[in-house]
C-alpha positions as CSV (number, residue, x, y, z in Angstrom):
1,M,179.0,160.7,129.3
2,I,179.5,160.5,125.5
3,S,180.0,156.9,124.2
4,I,183.0,156.2,121.9
5,L,182.2,153.5,119.3
6,R,185.1,152.2,117.3
7,T,183.7,149.1,115.7
8,I,180.6,148.3,113.7
9,P,179.3,145.8,116.3
10,E,179.8,148.4,119.0
11,A,177.8,151.0,117.0
12,R,175.0,148.6,116.3
13,A,174.8,147.3,119.9
14,W,174.7,150.9,121.2
15,V,171.8,151.9,118.9
16,S,169.9,148.7,119.8
17,E,170.4,149.3,123.5
18,Q,169.2,152.9,123.2
19,R,166.0,151.7,121.5
20,R,165.5,149.0,124.1
21,Q,165.9,151.5,126.9
22,G,163.2,153.7,125.2
23,L,160.8,150.7,125.0
24,R,161.5,149.7,128.6
25,S,160.8,153.2,129.8
26,G,157.4,153.2,128.0
27,W,158.3,156.1,125.7
28,A,157.4,156.4,122.1
29,P,160.1,154.7,119.9
30,L,163.4,156.6,120.2
31,R,164.3,158.8,117.2
32,I,168.0,158.3,116.4
33,G,169.9,161.1,114.5
34,L,173.2,160.6,112.6
35,V,175.6,163.4,111.7
36,P,178.2,162.0,109.2
37,T,181.5,163.9,109.2
38,M,185.2,163.5,108.4
39,G,186.2,165.2,111.6
40,A,188.1,168.5,111.9
41,L,184.9,169.8,113.3
42,H,183.9,173.5,113.2
43,A,180.8,175.5,113.9
44,G,179.1,174.2,110.8
45,H,179.4,170.6,112.1
46,V,178.3,171.7,115.5
47,S,175.1,173.3,114.1
48,L,174.3,169.9,112.5
49,V,174.8,168.1,115.9
50,E,172.7,170.7,117.6
51,R,169.9,170.3,115.1
52,S,170.0,166.6,115.5
53,V,169.9,166.9,119.3
54,A,166.9,169.2,119.0
55,D,165.1,166.9,116.6
56,C,166.0,163.4,117.9
57,D,166.3,161.5,121.2
58,R,169.8,160.3,120.6
59,T,172.5,161.7,118.3
60,V,175.4,159.7,116.8
61,L,178.3,161.8,115.2
62,S,180.5,159.8,112.9
63,I,184.1,160.7,112.3
64,F,185.8,158.9,109.4
65,V,188.2,160.3,106.9
66,N,187.0,158.2,103.9
67,P,189.8,157.2,101.6
68,T,187.5,156.2,98.7
69,Q,186.3,159.8,98.1
70,F,189.8,161.2,97.6
71,G,191.4,161.0,94.2
72,P,195.1,160.6,93.3
73,G,197.1,163.7,94.5
74,E,194.3,164.9,96.7
75,D,194.7,165.7,100.4
76,Y,193.8,162.4,102.1
77,E,197.0,162.1,104.0
78,R,197.1,165.7,105.1
79,Y,193.4,166.1,105.8
80,P,193.2,167.6,109.3
81,R,192.7,165.1,112.0
82,T,191.8,166.8,115.3
83,W,190.4,164.0,117.5
84,E,190.7,165.6,121.0
85,R,189.1,168.9,119.9
86,D,186.5,167.0,117.9
87,L,185.5,165.0,121.0
88,E,185.2,168.2,123.0
89,L,183.0,169.9,120.4
90,A,180.8,166.9,120.0
91,T,180.3,166.6,123.7
92,A,179.6,170.3,124.2
93,A,177.0,170.2,121.3
94,G,175.2,167.3,123.0
95,A,176.1,164.3,120.9
96,H,175.4,161.0,122.7
97,A,177.9,158.9,120.8
98,V,180.8,159.2,118.4
99,F,181.4,156.4,115.9
100,T,185.0,156.6,114.8
101,P,186.0,153.4,112.9
102,A,189.4,152.5,111.4
103,T,189.6,152.2,107.7
104,T,190.0,148.4,108.0
105,E,186.8,148.3,110.1
106,M,184.9,150.0,107.3
107,Y,186.4,148.4,104.3
108,G,188.5,145.4,105.4
109,A,191.9,144.8,104.0
110,P,193.2,147.3,101.4
111,Q,192.7,144.9,98.6
112,Q,189.0,144.5,99.5
113,M,188.3,148.2,99.6
114,A,185.0,149.1,97.9
115,Q,184.8,146.1,95.6
116,I,181.0,146.8,95.7
117,A,180.1,150.5,95.5
118,I,177.2,152.9,94.9
119,D,177.1,154.4,91.5
120,P,175.6,157.9,91.8
121,G,175.0,158.1,88.1
122,R,174.5,161.3,86.1
123,L,174.2,163.5,89.3
124,A,177.9,162.9,89.9
125,E,178.9,164.1,86.4
126,P,178.6,167.9,86.5
127,L,180.1,170.5,88.9
128,C,182.6,168.9,91.3
129,G,182.1,165.5,89.6
130,A,183.8,166.8,86.5
131,F,186.9,167.8,88.4
132,R,187.0,164.9,91.0
133,P,186.2,161.7,89.1
134,G,185.1,159.0,91.5
135,H,184.6,161.3,94.4
136,F,180.9,160.9,94.7
137,R,181.1,157.2,94.2
138,G,183.2,157.1,97.3
139,V,180.8,159.5,99.1
140,A,177.7,157.6,98.3
141,T,179.3,154.3,99.2
142,V,180.5,155.4,102.6
143,V,177.3,157.2,103.5
144,A,175.3,154.1,102.5
145,K,177.5,152.0,104.8
146,L,177.1,154.5,107.7
147,F,173.3,154.4,107.2
148,N,173.3,150.6,107.3
149,I,175.5,150.5,110.3
150,V,173.8,153.1,112.5
151,Q,170.2,152.5,111.3
152,A,169.3,156.1,112.3
153,D,165.9,157.6,111.6
154,A,167.3,160.9,110.3
155,A,170.7,162.1,109.0
156,F,171.8,165.7,109.0
157,F,173.9,167.3,106.2
158,G,175.0,170.9,105.4
159,Q,173.8,172.8,102.4
160,K,177.4,173.8,101.7
161,D,178.0,170.4,100.0
162,A,175.0,170.9,97.8
163,Q,175.8,168.3,95.1
164,Q,176.6,165.7,97.8
165,V,173.2,166.4,99.5
166,I,171.3,166.0,96.2
167,I,173.1,162.7,95.5
168,I,172.3,161.4,99.0
169,Q,168.7,162.4,98.8
170,N,168.3,160.6,95.5
171,M,170.2,157.5,96.8
172,V,167.8,157.4,99.8
173,R,164.8,157.6,97.6
174,E,165.9,155.3,94.9
175,L,167.4,152.6,97.2
176,N,164.5,152.8,99.6
177,F,166.4,153.7,102.7
178,S,164.0,154.3,105.6
179,M,165.6,157.5,106.7
180,E,164.9,161.3,106.6
181,I,167.5,163.5,105.2
182,V,167.6,166.9,106.9
183,V,169.5,169.7,105.1
184,C,170.8,172.5,107.3
185,P,171.9,176.0,106.3
186,I,175.4,177.0,105.5
187,I,177.3,178.5,108.5
188,R,179.6,181.4,107.6
189,E,182.2,183.5,109.2
190,Q,181.3,187.1,109.8
191,D,183.0,188.1,106.5
192,G,180.9,185.6,104.6
193,L,183.4,182.7,104.1
194,A,181.6,179.4,104.3
195,L,183.0,177.3,107.1
196,S,185.1,174.3,105.9
197,S,187.7,172.1,107.4
198,R,189.9,173.0,104.4
199,N,189.9,176.6,105.4
200,A,192.7,175.7,107.8
201,Y,195.0,175.2,104.7
202,L,194.6,178.8,103.6
203,S,197.4,181.4,104.0
204,A,196.4,184.7,105.5
205,E,196.4,186.3,102.1
206,D,194.3,183.5,100.5
207,R,191.9,183.5,103.5
208,A,191.2,187.2,102.8
209,T,190.9,186.6,99.1
210,A,188.5,183.7,99.5
211,T,185.7,185.9,100.7
212,V,185.0,186.7,97.0
213,L,183.0,183.5,96.8
214,S,180.2,184.6,99.1
215,R,180.4,188.1,97.6
216,A,179.9,186.8,94.1
217,L,177.0,184.6,95.1
218,R,175.3,187.4,97.0
219,Q,175.7,189.6,93.9
220,A,174.0,186.9,91.8
221,E,171.2,186.8,94.3
222,A,170.8,190.6,94.2
223,S,170.7,190.4,90.4
224,V,168.0,187.9,90.4
225,K,166.0,190.0,92.9
226,S,166.4,192.9,90.5
227,G,164.8,191.0,87.7
228,I,167.6,189.3,85.9
229,R,166.8,185.8,84.9
230,E,169.2,184.9,82.1
231,V,171.6,182.2,83.3
232,A,174.4,183.1,80.9
233,Q,174.4,186.7,82.1
234,L,174.4,185.6,85.8
235,E,177.2,183.1,85.2
236,R,179.3,185.7,83.4
237,Q,178.8,188.0,86.4
238,L,180.0,185.2,88.7
239,L,183.1,184.6,86.6
240,D,183.9,188.2,86.2
241,T,183.6,188.9,90.0
242,I,185.7,185.9,91.1
243,G,188.2,186.1,88.2
244,A,189.0,189.7,89.1
245,V,190.6,188.6,92.3
246,P,194.3,187.8,91.9
247,G,195.2,184.2,92.7
248,A,191.6,182.8,92.3
249,R,191.6,179.9,89.9
250,I,188.1,178.9,88.9
251,D,187.0,175.3,88.4
252,Y,183.5,176.3,87.8
253,A,180.9,179.0,88.5
254,R,177.5,177.5,87.4
255,I,173.8,178.0,87.8
256,V,171.9,174.7,87.4
257,D,168.6,173.1,88.1
258,R,168.3,172.7,91.9
259,E,167.1,169.1,91.7
260,T,168.7,167.5,88.6
261,L,171.8,169.7,88.4
262,G,171.0,170.0,84.7
263,D,171.6,173.0,82.5
264,I,169.0,175.8,82.5
265,A,168.8,178.9,80.3
266,T,166.5,181.0,82.4
267,I,165.6,181.0,86.1
268,T,161.9,180.2,86.5
269,K,162.1,178.4,89.8
270,P,164.7,178.1,92.6
271,A,168.0,177.3,91.0
272,L,171.4,176.4,92.5
273,A,174.3,178.8,92.0
274,A,177.5,176.8,92.8
275,V,181.2,177.7,92.6
276,A,184.5,175.9,93.1
277,V,187.7,177.9,93.2
278,R,191.3,177.2,94.1
279,F,193.2,179.6,96.3
280,G,196.8,178.5,96.4
281,A,196.7,174.7,96.9
282,T,193.2,174.8,98.5
283,R,190.0,174.1,96.7
284,L,186.9,175.7,98.2
285,I,183.2,175.3,97.3
286,D,180.2,177.5,98.0
287,N,176.6,177.9,96.8
288,I,173.4,179.8,97.2
289,I,169.8,179.2,96.1
290,L,168.5,181.7,93.6
291,D,164.8,182.1,94.0
292,P,163.0,184.2,91.4
293,E,160.0,184.6,93.7
294,Q,161.9,186.3,96.5
Protein backbone atom coordinates (compact mmCIF):
# COMPACT_ATOMS: atom_id res chain seq x y z
CA MET A 1 0.00 0.00 0.00
CA ILE A 2 1.24 3.47 -0.84
CA SER A 3 2.35 5.54 2.16
CA ILE A 4 0.95 9.05 2.67
CA LEU A 5 3.50 11.34 4.33
CA ARG A 6 2.21 14.70 5.51
CA THR A 7 5.05 16.02 7.66
CA ILE A 8 8.78 16.42 7.27
CA PRO A 9 9.54 14.03 10.17
CA GLU A 10 7.24 11.42 8.60
CA ALA A 11 9.02 11.71 5.25
CA ARG A 12 12.47 11.45 6.79
CA ALA A 13 11.43 8.52 8.99
CA TRP A 14 9.92 6.68 6.02
CA VAL A 15 13.06 7.05 3.90
CA SER A 16 15.29 6.00 6.82
CA GLU A 17 13.15 2.92 7.43
CA GLN A 18 13.30 1.92 3.78
CA ARG A 19 17.08 2.15 3.85
CA ARG A 20 17.24 0.14 7.08
CA GLN A 21 15.02 -2.54 5.56
CA GLY A 22 17.38 -2.80 2.62
CA LEU A 23 20.40 -3.21 4.89
CA ARG A 24 18.63 -5.81 7.05
CA SER A 25 17.72 -7.79 3.95
CA GLY A 26 21.34 -7.87 2.86
CA TRP A 27 20.66 -5.97 -0.34
CA ALA A 28 22.88 -3.36 -1.85
CA PRO A 29 21.95 0.10 -0.49
CA LEU A 30 18.46 1.07 -1.64
CA ARG A 31 18.23 3.70 -4.35
CA ILE A 32 15.54 6.25 -3.56
CA GLY A 33 13.89 8.26 -6.33
CA LEU A 34 12.02 11.56 -5.93
CA VAL A 35 9.47 13.00 -8.36
CA PRO A 36 8.65 16.60 -7.31
CA THR A 37 5.25 17.83 -8.55
CA MET A 38 2.52 20.35 -7.75
CA GLY A 39 -0.13 17.70 -8.28
CA ALA A 40 -2.90 17.82 -10.92
CA LEU A 41 -1.10 14.80 -12.30
CA HIS A 42 -1.23 13.79 -15.95
CA ALA A 43 0.55 11.30 -18.19
CA GLY A 44 3.71 13.41 -18.15
CA HIS A 45 3.98 13.10 -14.38
CA VAL A 46 3.11 9.41 -14.60
CA SER A 47 6.02 8.89 -17.01
CA LEU A 48 8.38 10.42 -14.43
CA VAL A 49 7.08 8.10 -11.71
CA GLU A 50 7.40 5.10 -14.00
CA ARG A 51 10.98 6.06 -14.88
CA SER A 52 11.82 6.41 -11.19
CA VAL A 53 10.21 3.05 -10.40
CA ALA A 54 12.27 1.46 -13.18
CA ASP A 55 15.52 3.08 -12.02
CA CYS A 56 15.12 3.03 -8.23
CA ASP A 57 14.11 0.67 -5.44
CA ARG A 58 11.69 3.13 -3.84
CA THR A 59 9.93 6.16 -5.34
CA VAL A 60 8.58 9.19 -3.47
CA LEU A 61 6.19 11.49 -5.31
CA SER A 62 5.83 14.92 -3.75
CA ILE A 63 2.68 16.99 -4.21
CA PHE A 64 2.99 20.58 -3.05
CA VAL A 65 1.57 23.69 -4.69
CA ASN A 66 4.41 26.01 -3.82
CA PRO A 67 3.25 29.58 -3.12
CA THR A 68 6.69 31.15 -3.42
CA GLN A 69 6.96 30.43 -7.14
CA PHE A 70 3.73 32.27 -8.00
CA GLY A 71 3.82 36.00 -8.58
CA PRO A 72 1.11 38.56 -7.84
CA GLY A 73 -1.95 37.96 -10.01
CA GLU A 74 -0.83 34.48 -11.04
CA ASP A 75 -2.92 31.35 -10.58
CA TYR A 76 -1.88 30.06 -7.14
CA GLU A 77 -5.39 30.07 -5.72
CA ARG A 78 -6.99 28.46 -8.75
CA TYR A 79 -4.18 26.05 -9.60
CA PRO A 80 -5.90 22.67 -10.02
CA ARG A 81 -5.85 20.49 -6.92
CA THR A 82 -7.02 16.95 -7.65
CA TRP A 83 -5.86 14.92 -4.66
CA GLU A 84 -8.02 11.79 -5.06
CA ARG A 85 -7.16 11.37 -8.73
CA ASP A 86 -3.51 12.16 -8.06
CA LEU A 87 -3.36 9.41 -5.46
CA GLU A 88 -4.94 6.93 -7.86
CA LEU A 89 -2.45 7.80 -10.61
CA ALA A 90 0.53 7.69 -8.26
CA THR A 91 -0.52 4.28 -6.95
CA ALA A 92 -1.13 2.87 -10.43
CA ALA A 93 2.27 4.13 -11.61
CA GLY A 94 4.00 2.29 -8.77
CA ALA A 95 5.00 5.09 -6.39
CA HIS A 96 5.76 3.81 -2.90
CA ALA A 97 5.01 7.04 -1.02
CA VAL A 98 3.42 10.46 -1.54
CA PHE A 99 4.81 13.41 0.40
CA THR A 100 2.07 16.04 0.59
CA PRO A 101 2.93 18.68 3.18
CA ALA A 102 0.91 21.74 4.14
CA THR A 103 2.35 25.16 3.39
CA THR A 104 3.01 25.76 7.09
CA GLU A 105 4.91 22.47 7.23
CA MET A 106 7.24 23.61 4.47
CA TYR A 107 7.61 27.27 5.41
CA GLY A 108 6.28 27.79 8.93
CA ALA A 109 4.04 30.77 9.67
CA PRO A 110 3.33 33.13 6.73
CA GLN A 111 5.65 35.81 8.09
CA GLN A 112 8.51 33.29 8.07
CA MET A 113 8.03 32.23 4.45
CA ALA A 114 11.29 31.96 2.53
CA GLN A 115 13.33 34.34 4.64
CA ILE A 116 16.30 32.37 3.35
CA ALA A 117 16.07 31.38 -0.29
CA ILE A 118 18.15 30.08 -3.19
CA ASP A 119 19.20 32.74 -5.69
CA PRO A 120 19.32 31.06 -9.14
CA GLY A 121 21.40 33.91 -10.55
CA ARG A 122 21.64 34.79 -14.23
CA LEU A 123 20.02 31.52 -15.36
CA ALA A 124 16.73 32.91 -14.03
CA GLU A 125 16.94 36.16 -16.01
CA PRO A 126 16.04 35.19 -19.61
CA LEU A 127 12.99 33.37 -21.04
CA CYS A 128 10.36 32.79 -18.35
CA GLY A 129 12.43 34.66 -15.78
CA ALA A 130 11.94 37.91 -17.68
CA PHE A 131 8.15 37.54 -17.44
CA ARG A 132 7.85 35.90 -14.01
CA PRO A 133 10.28 37.72 -11.68
CA GLY A 134 11.00 35.69 -8.57
CA HIS A 135 9.52 32.51 -10.01
CA PHE A 136 12.74 30.55 -10.22
CA ARG A 137 13.86 31.77 -6.81
CA GLY A 138 10.76 30.07 -5.44
CA VAL A 139 11.33 26.96 -7.56
CA ALA A 140 14.97 26.55 -6.56
CA THR A 141 14.15 27.10 -2.88
CA VAL A 142 11.35 24.57 -2.69
CA VAL A 143 13.28 21.98 -4.69
CA ALA A 144 16.30 22.40 -2.40
CA LYS A 145 14.00 21.90 0.57
CA LEU A 146 12.51 18.75 -0.96
CA PHE A 147 15.98 17.41 -1.70
CA ASN A 148 17.06 17.96 1.90
CA ILE A 149 13.88 16.45 3.31
CA VAL A 150 13.71 13.28 1.23
CA GLN A 151 17.47 12.75 0.76
CA ALA A 152 16.84 10.79 -2.43
CA ASP A 153 19.55 9.42 -4.68
CA ALA A 154 17.90 10.66 -7.88
CA ALA A 155 15.24 13.20 -8.81
CA PHE A 156 13.19 13.07 -11.98
CA PHE A 157 12.08 16.12 -13.98
CA GLY A 158 10.46 16.67 -17.36
CA GLN A 159 12.17 18.38 -20.28
CA LYS A 160 9.07 20.54 -20.82
CA ASP A 161 10.26 22.81 -17.99
CA ALA A 162 13.64 23.23 -19.66
CA GLN A 163 14.77 26.40 -17.87
CA GLN A 164 13.75 24.95 -14.51
CA VAL A 165 15.74 21.79 -15.24
CA ILE A 166 18.87 23.75 -16.16
CA ILE A 167 18.62 25.82 -12.98
CA ILE A 168 18.18 22.71 -10.83
CA GLN A 169 21.09 20.93 -12.53
CA ASN A 170 23.31 23.92 -11.83
CA MET A 171 22.05 24.21 -8.24
CA VAL A 172 22.85 20.55 -7.58
CA ARG A 173 26.34 20.92 -9.01
CA GLU A 174 27.23 24.26 -7.43
CA LEU A 175 25.77 23.51 -3.98
CA ASN A 176 27.19 19.97 -3.95
CA PHE A 177 23.98 18.03 -3.56
CA SER A 178 24.68 14.31 -3.65
CA MET A 179 21.93 13.54 -6.13
CA GLU A 180 21.48 12.58 -9.76
CA ILE A 181 19.10 14.69 -11.85
CA VAL A 182 17.30 12.60 -14.49
CA VAL A 183 15.63 14.56 -17.29
CA CYS A 184 12.79 12.75 -19.06
CA PRO A 185 11.23 13.47 -22.47
CA ILE A 186 8.22 15.71 -23.01
CA ILE A 187 4.98 13.75 -23.17
CA ARG A 188 2.54 15.06 -25.76
CA GLU A 189 -1.05 14.59 -26.83
CA GLN A 190 -1.58 12.94 -30.22
CA ASP A 191 -1.94 16.39 -31.81
CA GLY A 192 1.43 17.48 -30.38
CA LEU A 193 0.32 19.64 -27.45
CA ALA A 194 2.72 19.19 -24.54
CA LEU A 195 0.96 17.87 -21.46
CA SER A 196 0.56 20.46 -18.71
CA SER A 197 -1.68 20.81 -15.68
CA ARG A 198 -2.60 24.26 -17.02
CA ASN A 199 -4.08 22.74 -20.18
CA ALA A 200 -7.21 22.24 -18.08
CA TYR A 201 -7.74 26.02 -18.17
CA LEU A 202 -8.01 26.13 -21.98
CA SER A 203 -11.32 26.64 -23.74
CA ALA A 204 -12.05 24.24 -26.60
CA GLU A 205 -11.06 26.95 -29.08
CA ASP A 206 -7.83 27.81 -27.28
CA ARG A 207 -7.02 24.11 -26.88
CA ALA A 208 -7.17 23.66 -30.66
CA THR A 209 -5.17 26.84 -31.24
CA ALA A 210 -2.43 25.87 -28.79
CA THR A 211 -1.19 23.08 -31.04
CA VAL A 212 0.65 25.79 -32.97
CA LEU A 213 3.42 25.61 -30.36
CA SER A 214 4.53 22.10 -31.25
CA ARG A 215 4.01 22.76 -34.97
CA ALA A 216 6.24 25.84 -34.85
CA LEU A 217 8.94 23.97 -32.94
CA ARG A 218 8.85 21.05 -35.36
CA GLN A 219 9.13 23.48 -38.27
CA ALA A 220 12.24 24.97 -36.66
CA GLU A 221 13.66 21.48 -36.26
CA ALA A 222 12.96 20.72 -39.92
CA SER A 223 14.64 23.98 -40.94
CA VAL A 224 17.78 23.09 -39.01
CA LYS A 225 17.82 19.65 -40.62
CA SER A 226 17.57 21.35 -44.01
CA GLY A 227 20.73 23.30 -43.27
CA ILE A 228 19.51 26.60 -41.80
CA ARG A 229 21.70 27.64 -38.88
CA GLU A 230 21.08 31.37 -38.45
CA VAL A 231 19.22 31.96 -35.19
CA ALA A 232 17.62 35.23 -36.30
CA GLN A 233 16.02 33.50 -39.28
CA LEU A 234 14.79 30.59 -37.18
CA GLU A 235 13.38 32.86 -34.47
CA ARG A 236 11.55 34.90 -37.11
CA GLN A 237 10.05 31.69 -38.42
CA LEU A 238 8.84 30.78 -34.93
CA LEU A 239 7.33 34.24 -34.41
CA ASP A 240 5.64 34.25 -37.81
CA THR A 241 4.14 30.77 -37.39
CA ILE A 242 2.80 31.37 -33.89
CA GLY A 243 1.81 34.99 -34.54
CA ALA A 244 -0.31 33.96 -37.51
CA VAL A 245 -2.72 32.13 -35.20
CA PRO A 246 -5.54 34.37 -33.92
CA GLY A 247 -5.55 34.76 -30.15
CA ALA A 248 -1.94 33.69 -29.57
CA ARG A 249 -0.05 36.31 -27.54
CA ILE A 250 3.68 35.60 -27.54
CA ASP A 251 5.82 36.22 -24.47
CA TYR A 252 8.91 34.88 -26.22
CA ALA A 253 10.07 32.57 -28.99
CA ARG A 254 13.82 32.17 -28.56
CA ILE A 255 16.73 29.96 -29.51
CA VAL A 256 19.49 29.99 -26.91
CA ASP A 257 22.51 28.08 -25.70
CA ARG A 258 21.29 24.80 -24.26
CA GLU A 259 23.49 25.00 -21.17
CA THR A 260 23.83 28.70 -20.34
CA LEU A 261 20.58 30.03 -21.87
CA GLY A 262 22.73 32.77 -23.38
CA ASP A 263 22.25 34.36 -26.78
CA ILE A 264 23.70 32.67 -29.84
CA ALA A 265 23.88 33.84 -33.45
CA THR A 266 24.39 30.50 -35.18
CA ILE A 267 23.57 26.93 -34.20
CA THR A 268 26.86 25.03 -34.09
CA LYS A 269 25.88 22.56 -31.35
CA PRO A 270 22.56 21.45 -29.79
CA ALA A 271 20.53 24.54 -28.88
CA LEU A 272 17.29 25.09 -27.01
CA ALA A 273 14.29 26.48 -28.89
CA ALA A 274 11.78 27.64 -26.28
CA VAL A 275 8.42 29.38 -26.51
CA ALA A 276 5.93 30.87 -24.06
CA VAL A 277 2.55 31.93 -25.40
CA ARG A 278 -0.74 33.00 -23.85
CA PHE A 279 -4.04 31.63 -25.11
CA GLY A 280 -6.83 33.47 -23.38
CA ALA A 281 -5.80 33.67 -19.72
CA THR A 282 -3.57 30.59 -19.95
CA ARG A 283 0.18 30.75 -20.41
CA LEU A 284 1.80 27.67 -21.96
CA ILE A 285 5.45 26.81 -22.53
CA ASP A 286 7.10 24.31 -24.84
CA ASN A 287 10.56 23.60 -26.23
CA ILE A 288 12.65 21.39 -28.46
CA ILE A 289 16.36 20.69 -28.83
CA LEU A 290 17.75 21.74 -32.20
CA ASP A 291 20.74 19.55 -33.08
CA PRO A 292 22.71 20.57 -36.19
CA GLU A 293 24.23 17.09 -36.37
CA GLN A 294 20.93 15.25 -36.77
